[in-house]
N, C-alpha and C positions, 0 to 999 in steps of 0.2 A: 658155515664159518662164524664163530662168535665175534660180534663187533666190539671193538675197543672204544669205549666211550670217549667222545670229544677228540679222538685222534683222526684227522682227515685222511682219507684214502688218496694216495698220490698216484697219478697216471703219467708215466714217462713215455708211453708209446700209444699210438692210436689203436693198435690191435688190442691192447689191454683194455682200453676204454670201450671199444666196440663189444668185446666179450662181456664185460661187466654190465653193459646196458642192453644186452640182448640183441645186438646188431650183427649182421653178417660181416665177415672179414673185410677191411677196407680195400678198395681197388688199388690204392697206392699207400705205401707205408708211412708217408710223411704229410699227406693231405687227405682230407675226408669231407664229403658233403652229405649231410644227414637230414632227413625229414624228421622233425621232432616227434611226430605222431608214431614213429616206428620205435621210439625208445621205451624200454621196459627194464626195470631193475632185475638183475639176475638173482635167482634163488640161492645161488652158491655163496653169496656174501651180502652183507648189509652194512651201510655206513650212512651217517647223517651229513657229513661234509666230505668234499673231495677237492684235490688240487690238480690242475692241468698244467703240464709242461709244454703247452703250445698256445699259439694265438687262437682266439675264438671270435668269430663274427657271427652273431645270431640275429636273424630276423624273426620276431615273434608277432604273429597276427593278433594275439590276445593281449598285447601290451596296451591296455586301455585304462580308463579311469583317471585318477588324479596323479599328475606328476608335480614334484615340488621344485620350486625355484626360490631359493632363499627362505623367507618366512611365509611364502604364499604357495597356494596350490592352483594348478590349471588343468582343465579337462582335455583329454585327448581321446578321440573315438577310434583312431586307427592304430595299427601296430608300429613297430619301429626297430631300428638297428641298435644292437648293443655290442660294444667292442671291449675285449679284455686281453691283457698281456699275459704271458706265461707266469706261472706260480701264484695265481690268484685262488682264493678259497671260495668254493661254491657250496650251496646247500643242496642236498639231494632233492630232486623234484618230488613234491608231495601231491600234486594234482596234474591233470592233463593239460596240455598246451598244444599249440599248433604253430607251424613256421618251419624255419630251416636253420641249420648250424653248419658253419664252414670252419673247419679246424686246419691250422697251418703249423706244422712243426718248424721251429727255428732252423733246423738243418736243411729244410727245403729251400731256404733263402740263401744259403751259403754260395759264395762266388757270384752273387748278384748284388747290385748297388742297393736293392730293396732291403737287404739284411740290416744295413745301417739306417736307411731312410725310414723304415717302418717305426723306429723308435722315436722319430720326430713328430709322429701323429699323436697329439695330446689326448685324443678321444679314447685311446686304449687304456687310459687311466681314469676315465670318467666313472662316476657311480651309476648304478642301474637306473636310478630315477632321472638321470641326465641323458637318457637314450635319444637317438636321432629319430624324430617323428617325421615320417615321410608323407608327402602329398601323393596323390594318385599317380601323377606323372613320374615323380621320383621313385616310387615303388616299382613302376614299370621298368625304369632304367636299371635299378638294382636287380630285379628278377631276371632281366635279360642277361646280365653278367653272370649271375648264378647259374643260369641255364647253360651258358657256354662252358663254364667250369665243370658242371655236372656231366655234360655230353663228353667232354674230354676224358673224364675219369671212367665213364662207362664204356666208351667205344673206340677211343683213338689214342691210347697211350703208345707213343712212339718217340723217336728222337727229337721231335719238335714239341711234344706235349709240355715239357717243363717250361720252355720259353713262352708258350701260349698262355699257360696258367699264370705265370709270373706277371705277364703283361696285363692279364685280366684282374689280378689282385691290385696292381698299381692303379688301374683304371677305376676299380671300385673304391679305393682309398682316396683318390683324387676327387671323385664325385662326392664321396662322403664329406670331405673337407668343404666342398662348395655348399652342400646341403646344410651342414652345420652352420656355416656362415649365414645362410638364409634364415636358419632358426634363430640365431643371435639377433639378426635385424628385426625379425617379426616381434621378438620379445624385448625390443629396445626400451620400451616404457618400463617394463619390469626391472630391467637391469639398471636403469637410471635410479630407481628406488634403492636397488642394491648398492649402487655407487654411493648414495647418500649415507646408507648404513655403514659402509666401509670408512667413510670420512669421519663419522661419529665415533666408530670403534677406535680408529687411530688417535683421534683427539682425546678420547677418554683414556686410552692406553698411556699417553704421556701425562695427562692430568693426574692420574692415579699413581704416578711414580712407579709403574710396573717395570719400566726398563731397568731400574736399579736392582730389582730382584730377579727379573726374568730375562733380561737382555733385550736385544733388538726384536721388534715385532717380526714374526715370520709369516710366510705365505700359508703354512699349515694352520697357524693360529687364526688368521683371518677367515680362511675357508671353513674352519670348524665353527666359528661364530655365526656365519651366515648359512650354514648347512649345505655347502656344495663342496665338491672335491677340489683340491688345489689346482689340478690341470684345467678343470672347467672354469674356475675362477679366473685363471690367467687368460684363457682364450676369450672369455666373456669380456674382460677388461680391455683386451687388445682390440676387439671388435668395436668397443665403445669409445676408447680414448687413444688407441694406438700404442698403449703401454701394457706389458704383462703385469702380473701381480707384484713381482719382485721390483720392477721398475717403478710401479706405483708407490710402493713402500719407500724406495730410495728418494723419490720426488718429495714425499711427505717429510722424510728425515732432513732433507736439505732445506725445505721451507721452515721447519721447526728450528733448525740450527741457525739459519739467517735471522729468524725472529729473536732468538736468545742472544746472538752476537750483536745485534743492532739495538736492542732495547734493555739489556741488562748489563751488569758489571761482573757477571760470573766469569771465572777464568775458562780458558779453552778446555782444561782438564775437567772442570766441574760440568760443563756443557756436554762433554763427551760421555761422562758417566751417566748423566741424567737422560741421555738419549739411548743408552743401552750398550755403548761400546765398552769393551773390556780394557782397552788401552787408548789413551789420548792420541798416540801416534797413528793408530788405525783410523780414528776419526779425522785427523788432519789430512791423511792421505786420501780418504774417501771424499772429503770436502773439496780438496784441490782437483781431484779427478773429475768431479761433477761441475765445478764452477771456474776452474783455471786459476783460482786464488786460494791462498792458505786462509784458515780462519782469522788469523791476525790481520792479514792484508785486507780481508773483507771488512773487518771491524774498523780498521783505520780509514777505509773509504767513507765512513760515516762521520768522521771527525774533521 
């Protein structure tokens, strides 16, 4: 089959993925547990990129070398977990790797609370270089859950298998949440430097009058400036300050607004536009929501 350049191959079913990558038919149509070493590209088709219509949790033992946090690099000798949500673009493997991949089709979660809850785990939107690096003990915990899921798929598919696998997925995600929190704590010194960068970025954003042309500073803008994903930035800030990235921006906006209201004679409308609000009414509503005072009431409190 002739490959169409730059058009990703989309996989809507696990059976289709297994066939394309030289794997036996999955034991269950909606979930699959794969040893990465068993993967091989089928000679029937060729593609540089592909899209998966299912959740992917991968443990790669070869995830080593340098991982990037903001502007800095840090060495990791062990492997780690990578989480991706449906409809992400992947590059076809060019070299050998080892580890395991667990695929979950969204339909497998239907009628379970996990169908909604899984979208609340921010690490499904992290970049690859923001993988969860596991300690030996944490790896042991993850591998034990993988083994239970693998055993269910290989030998015990019955009326209870669905519930058992769902409970193991929830357990895996809860442990991953805990382990990521540990990773944030360990790298707190790194994140404090990142926090200083964010403060400087926001200060410069307002000094350069960017709000007038580009509007309010966004989470995506800040994340791009410090080379991390928006979800990772929010979770990192929450671990450090108790506020996510959006709340951090809002806090900065209020600080800046208070400064302008108390030290300048600019009108409320002028301040609103200078901060990036399209309409002064939106600014006034935002300010009152955060401070319980209108901008004019706040200004009058200084007179």
